[in-house]
SEDRENVO-889204 format. One record per residue (C-alpha): residue number from 1; residue in one letter; x, y, z. Coordinates in Angstrom, 3 decimals. Layout:
<r><pos>NUM</pos><code>A</code><u>X</u><v>Y</v><w>Z</w></r>
...
This chain:
<r><pos>1</pos><code>M</code><u>86.536</u><v>-70.995</v><w>-222.347</w></r>
<r><pos>2</pos><code>L</code><u>85.205</u><v>-71.033</v><w>-218.777</w></r>
<r><pos>3</pos><code>R</code><u>87.530</u><v>-73.874</v><w>-218.084</w></r>
<r><pos>4</pos><code>L</code><u>90.533</u><v>-71.715</v><w>-219.193</w></r>
<r><pos>5</pos><code>L</code><u>89.491</u><v>-68.769</v><w>-217.009</w></r>
<r><pos>6</pos><code>R</code><u>89.208</u><v>-71.010</v><w>-214.027</w></r>
<r><pos>7</pos><code>K</code><u>92.770</u><v>-72.193</v><w>-214.587</w></r>
<r><pos>8</pos><code>I</code><u>94.113</u><v>-68.619</v><w>-214.827</w></r>
<r><pos>9</pos><code>K</code><u>92.176</u><v>-67.164</v><w>-211.838</w></r>
<r><pos>10</pos><code>P</code><u>94.146</u><v>-67.700</v><w>-208.581</w></r>
<r><pos>11</pos><code>G</code><u>92.491</u><v>-69.936</v><w>-206.113</w></r>
<r><pos>12</pos><code>K</code><u>91.748</u><v>-69.213</v><w>-202.482</w></r>
<r><pos>13</pos><code>R</code><u>94.889</u><v>-71.031</v><w>-201.316</w></r>
<r><pos>14</pos><code>D</code><u>97.115</u><v>-68.896</v><w>-203.561</w></r>
<r><pos>15</pos><code>G</code><u>95.543</u><v>-65.695</v><w>-202.150</w></r>
<r><pos>16</pos><code>E</code><u>96.228</u><v>-66.852</v><w>-198.621</w></r>
<r><pos>17</pos><code>K</code><u>99.876</u><v>-67.496</v><w>-199.514</w></r>
<r><pos>18</pos><code>S</code><u>100.192</u><v>-64.010</v><w>-201.051</w></r>
<r><pos>19</pos><code>G</code><u>98.663</u><v>-62.344</v><w>-197.963</w></r>
<r><pos>20</pos><code>S</code><u>100.914</u><v>-64.289</v><w>-195.636</w></r>
<r><pos>21</pos><code>F</code><u>103.951</u><v>-63.254</v><w>-197.674</w></r>
<r><pos>22</pos><code>W</code><u>103.116</u><v>-59.555</v><w>-197.441</w></r>
<r><pos>23</pos><code>R</code><u>102.332</u><v>-59.767</v><w>-193.728</w></r>
<r><pos>24</pos><code>F</code><u>105.672</u><v>-61.475</v><w>-193.170</w></r>
<r><pos>25</pos><code>A</code><u>107.496</u><v>-58.897</v><w>-195.306</w></r>
<r><pos>26</pos><code>I</code><u>105.911</u><v>-55.987</v><w>-193.437</w></r>
<r><pos>27</pos><code>A</code><u>106.624</u><v>-57.554</v><w>-190.055</w></r>
<r><pos>28</pos><code>E</code><u>110.231</u><v>-58.195</v><w>-191.063</w></r>
<r><pos>29</pos><code>S</code><u>110.631</u><v>-54.566</v><w>-192.224</w></r>
<r><pos>30</pos><code>V</code><u>109.175</u><v>-53.285</v><w>-188.961</w></r>
<r><pos>31</pos><code>L</code><u>111.549</u><v>-55.477</v><w>-186.963</w></r>
<r><pos>32</pos><code>I</code><u>114.545</u><v>-54.284</v><w>-188.997</w></r>
<r><pos>33</pos><code>F</code><u>113.463</u><v>-50.655</v><w>-188.532</w></r>
<r><pos>34</pos><code>L</code><u>113.003</u><v>-51.164</v><w>-184.778</w></r>
<r><pos>35</pos><code>G</code><u>116.371</u><v>-52.883</v><w>-184.595</w></r>
<r><pos>36</pos><code>I</code><u>118.049</u><v>-49.927</v><w>-186.302</w></r>
<r><pos>37</pos><code>L</code><u>116.288</u><v>-47.490</v><w>-183.961</w></r>
<r><pos>38</pos><code>L</code><u>117.329</u><v>-49.543</v><w>-180.936</w></r>
<r><pos>39</pos><code>A</code><u>120.938</u><v>-49.694</v><w>-182.131</w></r>
<r><pos>40</pos><code>L</code><u>120.966</u><v>-45.917</v><w>-182.673</w></r>
<r><pos>41</pos><code>Q</code><u>119.445</u><v>-45.386</v><w>-179.238</w></r>
<r><pos>42</pos><code>V</code><u>122.075</u><v>-47.612</v><w>-177.629</w></r>
<r><pos>43</pos><code>D</code><u>124.801</u><v>-45.659</v><w>-179.461</w></r>
<r><pos>44</pos><code>N</code><u>123.265</u><v>-42.413</v><w>-178.228</w></r>
<r><pos>45</pos><code>W</code><u>123.130</u><v>-43.719</v><w>-174.659</w></r>
<r><pos>46</pos><code>N</code><u>126.762</u><v>-44.815</v><w>-174.830</w></r>
<r><pos>47</pos><code>Q</code><u>127.857</u><v>-41.473</v><w>-176.307</w></r>
<r><pos>48</pos><code>E</code><u>125.868</u><v>-39.569</v><w>-173.685</w></r>
<r><pos>49</pos><code>R</code><u>127.471</u><v>-41.641</v><w>-170.925</w></r>
<r><pos>50</pos><code>K</code><u>130.949</u><v>-40.941</v><w>-172.356</w></r>
<r><pos>51</pos><code>D</code><u>130.161</u><v>-37.218</v><w>-172.706</w></r>
<r><pos>52</pos><code>R</code><u>128.957</u><v>-36.959</v><w>-169.090</w></r>
<r><pos>53</pos><code>K</code><u>132.066</u><v>-38.792</v><w>-167.871</w></r>
<r><pos>54</pos><code>L</code><u>134.347</u><v>-36.473</v><w>-169.878</w></r>
<r><pos>55</pos><code>E</code><u>132.356</u><v>-33.467</v><w>-168.663</w></r>
<r><pos>56</pos><code>R</code><u>132.963</u><v>-34.427</v><w>-165.034</w></r>
<r><pos>57</pos><code>V</code><u>136.688</u><v>-34.895</v><w>-165.680</w></r>
<r><pos>58</pos><code>L</code><u>137.002</u><v>-31.451</v><w>-167.276</w></r>
<r><pos>59</pos><code>L</code><u>134.836</u><v>-29.776</v><w>-164.634</w></r>
<r><pos>60</pos><code>S</code><u>136.936</u><v>-31.343</v><w>-161.875</w></r>
<r><pos>61</pos><code>E</code><u>140.121</u><v>-30.084</v><w>-163.541</w></r>
<r><pos>62</pos><code>M</code><u>138.553</u><v>-26.654</v><w>-164.043</w></r>
<r><pos>63</pos><code>L</code><u>137.501</u><v>-26.565</v><w>-160.397</w></r>
<r><pos>64</pos><code>G</code><u>141.123</u><v>-27.074</v><w>-159.377</w></r>
<r><pos>65</pos><code>N</code><u>142.254</u><v>-24.351</v><w>-161.823</w></r>
<r><pos>66</pos><code>L</code><u>139.683</u><v>-21.890</v><w>-160.472</w></r>
<r><pos>67</pos><code>K</code><u>140.684</u><v>-22.496</v><w>-156.857</w></r>
<r><pos>68</pos><code>V</code><u>144.307</u><v>-21.750</v><w>-157.744</w></r>
<r><pos>69</pos><code>D</code><u>143.167</u><v>-18.640</v><w>-159.649</w></r>
<r><pos>70</pos><code>L</code><u>141.099</u><v>-17.504</v><w>-156.656</w></r>
<r><pos>71</pos><code>D</code><u>144.118</u><v>-17.787</v><w>-154.354</w></r>
<r><pos>72</pos><code>D</code><u>146.212</u><v>-15.930</v><w>-156.919</w></r>
<r><pos>73</pos><code>I</code><u>143.753</u><v>-13.074</v><w>-157.334</w></r>
<r><pos>74</pos><code>K</code><u>143.349</u><v>-12.740</v><w>-153.556</w></r>
<r><pos>75</pos><code>Y</code><u>147.145</u><v>-12.488</v><w>-153.361</w></r>
<r><pos>76</pos><code>S</code><u>147.044</u><v>-9.772</v><w>-156.033</w></r>
<r><pos>77</pos><code>I</code><u>144.319</u><v>-7.892</v><w>-154.139</w></r>
<r><pos>78</pos><code>K</code><u>146.355</u><v>-7.996</v><w>-150.940</w></r>
<r><pos>79</pos><code>Y</code><u>149.399</u><v>-6.426</v><w>-152.574</w></r>
<r><pos>80</pos><code>L</code><u>147.461</u><v>-3.986</v><w>-154.744</w></r>
<r><pos>81</pos><code>E</code><u>145.917</u><v>-2.669</v><w>-151.537</w></r>
<r><pos>82</pos><code>Q</code><u>149.369</u><v>-2.326</v><w>-150.010</w></r>
<r><pos>83</pos><code>Y</code><u>150.762</u><v>-0.516</v><w>-153.064</w></r>
<r><pos>84</pos><code>Q</code><u>147.799</u><v>1.841</v><w>-153.213</w></r>
<r><pos>85</pos><code>N</code><u>148.098</u><v>2.543</v><w>-149.489</w></r>
<r><pos>86</pos><code>S</code><u>151.847</u><v>3.181</v><w>-149.752</w></r>
<r><pos>87</pos><code>S</code><u>151.328</u><v>5.478</v><w>-152.741</w></r>
<r><pos>88</pos><code>Q</code><u>148.758</u><v>7.475</v><w>-150.805</w></r>
<r><pos>89</pos><code>L</code><u>150.990</u><v>7.705</v><w>-147.726</w></r>
<r><pos>90</pos><code>V</code><u>153.937</u><v>8.890</v><w>-149.818</w></r>
<r><pos>91</pos><code>L</code><u>151.772</u><v>11.450</v><w>-151.617</w></r>
<r><pos>92</pos><code>D</code><u>150.357</u><v>12.752</v><w>-148.349</w></r>
<r><pos>93</pos><code>F</code><u>153.887</u><v>12.978</v><w>-146.933</w></r>
<r><pos>94</pos><code>L</code><u>155.188</u><v>14.897</v><w>-149.948</w></r>
<r><pos>95</pos><code>N</code><u>152.246</u><v>17.297</v><w>-149.689</w></r>
<r><pos>96</pos><code>S</code><u>153.069</u><v>17.970</v><w>-146.022</w></r>
<r><pos>97</pos><code>D</code><u>155.917</u><v>19.597</v><w>-144.090</w></r>
<r><pos>98</pos><code>L</code><u>156.480</u><v>16.541</v><w>-141.909</w></r>
<r><pos>99</pos><code>P</code><u>160.093</u><v>15.466</v><w>-141.298</w></r>
<r><pos>100</pos><code>W</code><u>161.490</u><v>12.240</v><w>-142.704</w></r>
<r><pos>101</pos><code>N</code><u>160.588</u><v>9.065</v><w>-140.836</w></r>
<r><pos>102</pos><code>D</code><u>162.517</u><v>5.834</v><w>-141.416</w></r>
<r><pos>103</pos><code>S</code><u>159.258</u><v>3.885</v><w>-141.707</w></r>
<r><pos>104</pos><code>L</code><u>158.581</u><v>5.821</v><w>-144.924</w></r>
<r><pos>105</pos><code>G</code><u>161.443</u><v>3.961</v><w>-146.619</w></r>
<r><pos>106</pos><code>R</code><u>159.293</u><v>0.843</v><w>-146.880</w></r>
<r><pos>107</pos><code>H</code><u>156.418</u><v>2.774</v><w>-148.464</w></r>
<r><pos>108</pos><code>F</code><u>158.723</u><v>4.414</v><w>-151.006</w></r>
<r><pos>109</pos><code>A</code><u>160.038</u><v>0.942</v><w>-151.908</w></r>
<r><pos>110</pos><code>Q</code><u>156.453</u><v>-0.277</v><w>-152.444</w></r>
<r><pos>111</pos><code>L</code><u>156.110</u><v>2.232</v><w>-155.269</w></r>
<r><pos>112</pos><code>M</code><u>158.577</u><v>0.225</v><w>-157.350</w></r>
<r><pos>113</pos><code>V</code><u>156.801</u><v>-3.146</v><w>-157.488</w></r>
<r><pos>114</pos><code>M</code><u>153.621</u><v>-4.579</v><w>-158.984</w></r>
<r><pos>115</pos><code>V</code><u>151.701</u><v>-7.853</v><w>-159.166</w></r>
<r><pos>116</pos><code>L</code><u>150.623</u><v>-10.012</v><w>-162.107</w></r>
<r><pos>117</pos><code>F</code><u>147.577</u><v>-12.274</v><w>-162.136</w></r>
<r><pos>118</pos><code>D</code><u>148.596</u><v>-15.410</v><w>-164.038</w></r>
<r><pos>119</pos><code>V</code><u>145.463</u><v>-17.148</v><w>-165.328</w></r>
<r><pos>120</pos><code>N</code><u>145.345</u><v>-20.962</v><w>-165.529</w></r>
<r><pos>121</pos><code>T</code><u>143.291</u><v>-21.852</v><w>-168.633</w></r>
<r><pos>122</pos><code>S</code><u>144.353</u><v>-25.459</v><w>-169.297</w></r>
<r><pos>123</pos><code>A</code><u>140.939</u><v>-27.020</v><w>-168.564</w></r>
<r><pos>124</pos><code>Y</code><u>139.085</u><v>-24.291</v><w>-170.462</w></r>
<r><pos>125</pos><code>E</code><u>141.317</u><v>-24.704</v><w>-173.517</w></r>
<r><pos>126</pos><code>S</code><u>140.659</u><v>-28.455</v><w>-173.453</w></r>
<r><pos>127</pos><code>L</code><u>136.926</u><v>-27.780</v><w>-173.233</w></r>
<r><pos>128</pos><code>K</code><u>137.054</u><v>-25.342</v><w>-176.156</w></r>
<r><pos>129</pos><code>S</code><u>138.927</u><v>-27.849</v><w>-178.301</w></r>
<r><pos>130</pos><code>I</code><u>136.246</u><v>-30.481</v><w>-177.607</w></r>
<r><pos>131</pos><code>G</code><u>133.313</u><v>-28.085</v><w>-177.773</w></r>
<r><pos>132</pos><code>I</code><u>131.787</u><v>-25.905</v><w>-175.074</w></r>
<r><pos>133</pos><code>D</code><u>128.433</u><v>-27.645</v><w>-175.676</w></r>
<r><pos>134</pos><code>L</code><u>129.848</u><v>-30.629</v><w>-173.791</w></r>
<r><pos>135</pos><code>I</code><u>128.628</u><v>-28.778</v><w>-170.663</w></r>
<r><pos>136</pos><code>H</code><u>124.955</u><v>-29.712</v><w>-170.725</w></r>
<r><pos>137</pos><code>N</code><u>123.916</u><v>-27.239</v><w>-167.992</w></r>
<r><pos>138</pos><code>E</code><u>123.243</u><v>-24.024</v><w>-169.915</w></r>
<r><pos>139</pos><code>K</code><u>123.634</u><v>-21.742</v><w>-166.879</w></r>
<r><pos>140</pos><code>L</code><u>126.956</u><v>-23.359</v><w>-166.018</w></r>
<r><pos>141</pos><code>R</code><u>128.118</u><v>-23.192</v><w>-169.629</w></r>
<r><pos>142</pos><code>K</code><u>127.386</u><v>-19.454</v><w>-169.817</w></r>
<r><pos>143</pos><code>G</code><u>129.069</u><v>-18.904</v><w>-166.449</w></r>
<r><pos>144</pos><code>I</code><u>132.262</u><v>-20.647</v><w>-167.570</w></r>
<r><pos>145</pos><code>T</code><u>132.378</u><v>-18.577</v><w>-170.762</w></r>
<r><pos>146</pos><code>N</code><u>131.849</u><v>-15.406</v><w>-168.736</w></r>
<r><pos>147</pos><code>V</code><u>134.737</u><v>-16.204</v><w>-166.371</w></r>
<r><pos>148</pos><code>Y</code><u>137.308</u><v>-17.091</v><w>-169.004</w></r>
<r><pos>149</pos><code>S</code><u>136.268</u><v>-14.923</v><w>-171.944</w></r>
<r><pos>150</pos><code>V</code><u>135.023</u><v>-11.820</v><w>-170.121</w></r>
<r><pos>151</pos><code>A</code><u>136.191</u><v>-11.522</v><w>-166.494</w></r>
<r><pos>152</pos><code>Y</code><u>139.750</u><v>-12.792</v><w>-167.053</w></r>
<r><pos>153</pos><code>N</code><u>140.175</u><v>-10.721</v><w>-170.206</w></r>
<r><pos>154</pos><code>H</code><u>139.016</u><v>-7.659</v><w>-168.273</w></r>
<r><pos>155</pos><code>V</code><u>141.610</u><v>-8.296</v><w>-165.552</w></r>
<r><pos>156</pos><code>Q</code><u>144.407</u><v>-8.821</v><w>-168.039</w></r>
<r><pos>157</pos><code>A</code><u>143.478</u><v>-5.745</v><w>-170.104</w></r>
<r><pos>158</pos><code>N</code><u>143.483</u><v>-3.612</v><w>-166.951</w></r>
<r><pos>159</pos><code>Q</code><u>146.723</u><v>-5.218</v><w>-165.820</w></r>
<r><pos>160</pos><code>S</code><u>148.295</u><v>-4.232</v><w>-169.120</w></r>
<r><pos>161</pos><code>L</code><u>147.121</u><v>-0.623</v><w>-168.747</w></r>
<r><pos>162</pos><code>L</code><u>148.458</u><v>-0.427</v><w>-165.187</w></r>
<r><pos>163</pos><code>S</code><u>151.856</u><v>-1.874</v><w>-166.098</w></r>
<r><pos>164</pos><code>D</code><u>152.132</u><v>0.423</v><w>-169.137</w></r>
<r><pos>165</pos><code>F</code><u>151.500</u><v>3.448</v><w>-166.936</w></r>
<r><pos>166</pos><code>L</code><u>153.936</u><v>2.347</v><w>-164.251</w></r>
<r><pos>167</pos><code>Y</code><u>156.746</u><v>1.454</v><w>-166.654</w></r>
<r><pos>168</pos><code>T</code><u>156.219</u><v>4.520</v><w>-168.846</w></r>
<r><pos>169</pos><code>N</code><u>155.507</u><v>7.204</v><w>-166.252</w></r>
<r><pos>170</pos><code>L</code><u>156.124</u><v>6.343</v><w>-162.625</w></r>
<r><pos>171</pos><code>Y</code><u>159.123</u><v>4.010</v><w>-162.685</w></r>
<r><pos>172</pos><code>P</code><u>161.424</u><v>6.382</v><w>-164.643</w></r>
<r><pos>173</pos><code>A</code><u>160.578</u><v>9.124</v><w>-162.129</w></r>
<r><pos>174</pos><code>L</code><u>161.248</u><v>6.761</v><w>-159.225</w></r>
<r><pos>175</pos><code>R</code><u>164.644</u><v>5.733</v><w>-160.619</w></r>
<r><pos>176</pos><code>E</code><u>165.522</u><v>9.390</v><w>-161.087</w></r>
<r><pos>177</pos><code>N</code><u>164.463</u><v>10.537</v><w>-157.615</w></r>
<r><pos>178</pos><code>L</code><u>164.941</u><v>7.562</v><w>-155.270</w></r>
<r><pos>179</pos><code>R</code><u>167.892</u><v>5.622</v><w>-153.969</w></r>
<r><pos>180</pos><code>T</code><u>167.337</u><v>1.941</v><w>-153.237</w></r>
<r><pos>181</pos><code>V</code><u>168.789</u><v>0.964</v><w>-149.880</w></r>
<r><pos>182</pos><code>I</code><u>167.372</u><v>-2.570</v><w>-149.743</w></r>
<r><pos>183</pos><code>P</code><u>165.728</u><v>-3.829</v><w>-152.980</w></r>
<r><pos>184</pos><code>R</code><u>161.934</u><v>-4.130</v><w>-152.595</w></r>
<r><pos>185</pos><code>E</code><u>162.229</u><v>-3.161</v><w>-148.914</w></r>
<r><pos>186</pos><code>I</code><u>163.758</u><v>0.286</v><w>-148.366</w></r>
<r><pos>187</pos><code>S</code><u>164.047</u><v>3.261</v><w>-150.734</w></r>
<r><pos>188</pos><code>V</code><u>164.746</u><v>6.902</v><w>-149.839</w></r>
<r><pos>189</pos><code>P</code><u>164.523</u><v>10.190</v><w>-151.770</w></r>
<r><pos>190</pos><code>L</code><u>167.803</u><v>11.504</v><w>-153.152</w></r>
<r><pos>191</pos><code>N</code><u>166.671</u><v>15.025</v><w>-152.278</w></r>
<r><pos>192</pos><code>L</code><u>163.479</u><v>15.261</v><w>-150.257</w></r>
<r><pos>193</pos><code>E</code><u>162.949</u><v>18.999</v><w>-150.697</w></r>
<r><pos>194</pos><code>E</code><u>163.388</u><v>18.800</v><w>-154.459</w></r>
<r><pos>195</pos><code>L</code><u>161.005</u><v>15.867</v><w>-154.606</w></r>
<r><pos>196</pos><code>R</code><u>158.400</u><v>17.845</v><w>-152.673</w></r>
<r><pos>197</pos><code>Q</code><u>158.635</u><v>20.566</v><w>-155.299</w></r>
<r><pos>198</pos><code>N</code><u>158.325</u><v>18.079</v><w>-158.152</w></r>
<r><pos>199</pos><code>N</code><u>154.706</u><v>18.523</v><w>-159.289</w></r>
<r><pos>200</pos><code>S</code><u>155.099</u><v>16.002</v><w>-162.101</w></r>
<r><pos>201</pos><code>F</code><u>156.163</u><v>13.303</v><w>-159.647</w></r>
<r><pos>202</pos><code>R</code><u>153.161</u><v>13.979</v><w>-157.413</w></r>
<r><pos>203</pos><code>E</code><u>150.843</u><v>13.853</v><w>-160.419</w></r>
<r><pos>204</pos><code>D</code><u>152.284</u><v>10.482</v><w>-161.403</w></r>
<r><pos>205</pos><code>L</code><u>151.728</u><v>9.248</v><w>-157.855</w></r>
<r><pos>206</pos><code>N</code><u>148.184</u><v>10.501</v><w>-157.906</w></r>
<r><pos>207</pos><code>M</code><u>147.534</u><v>8.710</v><w>-161.225</w></r>
<r><pos>208</pos><code>S</code><u>149.033</u><v>5.471</v><w>-159.878</w></r>
<r><pos>209</pos><code>I</code><u>146.605</u><v>5.648</v><w>-156.937</w></r>
<r><pos>210</pos><code>F</code><u>143.778</u><v>6.121</v><w>-159.427</w></r>
<r><pos>211</pos><code>H</code><u>144.921</u><v>3.133</v><w>-161.516</w></r>
<r><pos>212</pos><code>Y</code><u>145.296</u><v>0.960</v><w>-158.410</w></r>
<r><pos>213</pos><code>G</code><u>141.731</u><v>1.836</v><w>-157.440</w></r>
<r><pos>214</pos><code>I</code><u>140.361</u><v>0.738</v><w>-160.809</w></r>
<r><pos>215</pos><code>S</code><u>142.470</u><v>-2.415</v><w>-160.730</w></r>
<r><pos>216</pos><code>L</code><u>141.251</u><v>-3.292</v><w>-157.246</w></r>
<r><pos>217</pos><code>R</code><u>137.595</u><v>-2.900</v><w>-158.230</w></r>
<r><pos>218</pos><code>I</code><u>138.124</u><v>-5.231</v><w>-161.190</w></r>
<r><pos>219</pos><code>H</code><u>139.992</u><v>-7.745</v><w>-159.016</w></r>
<r><pos>220</pos><code>Y</code><u>137.263</u><v>-7.652</v><w>-156.328</w></r>
<r><pos>221</pos><code>K</code><u>134.587</u><v>-8.297</v><w>-158.959</w></r>
<r><pos>222</pos><code>T</code><u>136.574</u><v>-11.086</v><w>-160.592</w></r>
<r><pos>223</pos><code>S</code><u>137.226</u><v>-12.702</v><w>-157.209</w></r>
<r><pos>224</pos><code>E</code><u>133.494</u><v>-12.749</v><w>-156.574</w></r>
<r><pos>225</pos><code>T</code><u>132.819</u><v>-14.164</v><w>-160.046</w></r>
<r><pos>226</pos><code>I</code><u>135.367</u><v>-16.962</v><w>-159.538</w></r>
<r><pos>227</pos><code>S</code><u>133.920</u><v>-17.810</v><w>-156.115</w></r>
<r><pos>228</pos><code>L</code><u>130.407</u><v>-18.128</v><w>-157.564</w></r>
<r><pos>229</pos><code>M</code><u>131.736</u><v>-20.238</v><w>-160.435</w></r>
<r><pos>230</pos><code>I</code><u>133.440</u><v>-22.583</v><w>-157.974</w></r>
<r><pos>231</pos><code>E</code><u>130.157</u><v>-22.976</v><w>-156.093</w></r>
<r><pos>232</pos><code>D</code><u>128.252</u><v>-23.717</v><w>-159.326</w></r>
<r><pos>233</pos><code>I</code><u>130.755</u><v>-26.376</v><w>-160.439</w></r>
<r><pos>234</pos><code>E</code><u>130.785</u><v>-27.999</v><w>-156.983</w></r>
<r><pos>235</pos><code>R</code><u>126.991</u><v>-28.087</v><w>-157.108</w></r>
<r><pos>236</pos><code>E</code><u>127.074</u><v>-29.659</v><w>-160.563</w></r>
<r><pos>237</pos><code>L</code><u>129.556</u><v>-32.299</v><w>-159.385</w></r>
<r><pos>238</pos><code>G</code><u>127.600</u><v>-32.948</v><w>-156.201</w></r>
<r><pos>239</pos><code>L</code><u>130.413</u><v>-31.768</v><w>-153.950</w></r>
<r><pos>240</pos><code>E</code><u>128.461</u><v>-29.235</v><w>-151.887</w></r>
<r><pos>241</pos><code>S</code><u>127.677</u><v>-31.582</v><w>-149.024</w></r>
<r><pos>242</pos><code>T</code><u>131.279</u><v>-32.812</v><w>-148.959</w></r>
<r><pos>243</pos><code>E</code><u>132.669</u><v>-29.264</v><w>-148.903</w></r>
<r><pos>244</pos><code>S</code><u>130.255</u><v>-28.154</v><w>-146.175</w></r>
<r><pos>245</pos><code>N</code><u>131.298</u><v>-31.033</v><w>-143.960</w></r>
């Protein structure tokens, strides 16, 4: 009986083989696990490198868009100031007893034009289609969203209100009371004395001055917002030193 038990009980050599097998199995599993982790990490590194490269491309394109927009909005500000000034001069003239002066023809003509701020959103639309989270700098990401989704929308909404007022109220009155001598350059009243007695016309002029004032404040603010955004993107791209030189 003892002899049989000795045959069944594993010997010391068999135990060593079993321990070696399990140590090898565990080591192999650890190596496989580490290999998977390393492969995932390499994939993450590669994806991060691609994302940062794409981010720089889109930011560079957006920087160009914003510089064009800044020039455009400064152009709009320049002419909005002129139109507001001309409207005020015409209103002051109509409220006075001053005789006609040929230089007034240019200011009357300025009442019949307006400007449009045409936003360039190509880079922003590309970014939205990819995902705004591509911009890893949170402050920059929020700034970009603020420019395109808040500031620009504010400008365009105000622009729509201004154009609606001009086309609905002022322009019909201008066509009824002014004669265009040179389009966009010289216009003169058909009957100056009647125009001076036209309270409705003066009220429309006064409202246009009010609307121009609101529009200018929004354009000034948006111009400042765009300028700051340009600085932030240049800083992110490391272009500050280049620009300063």
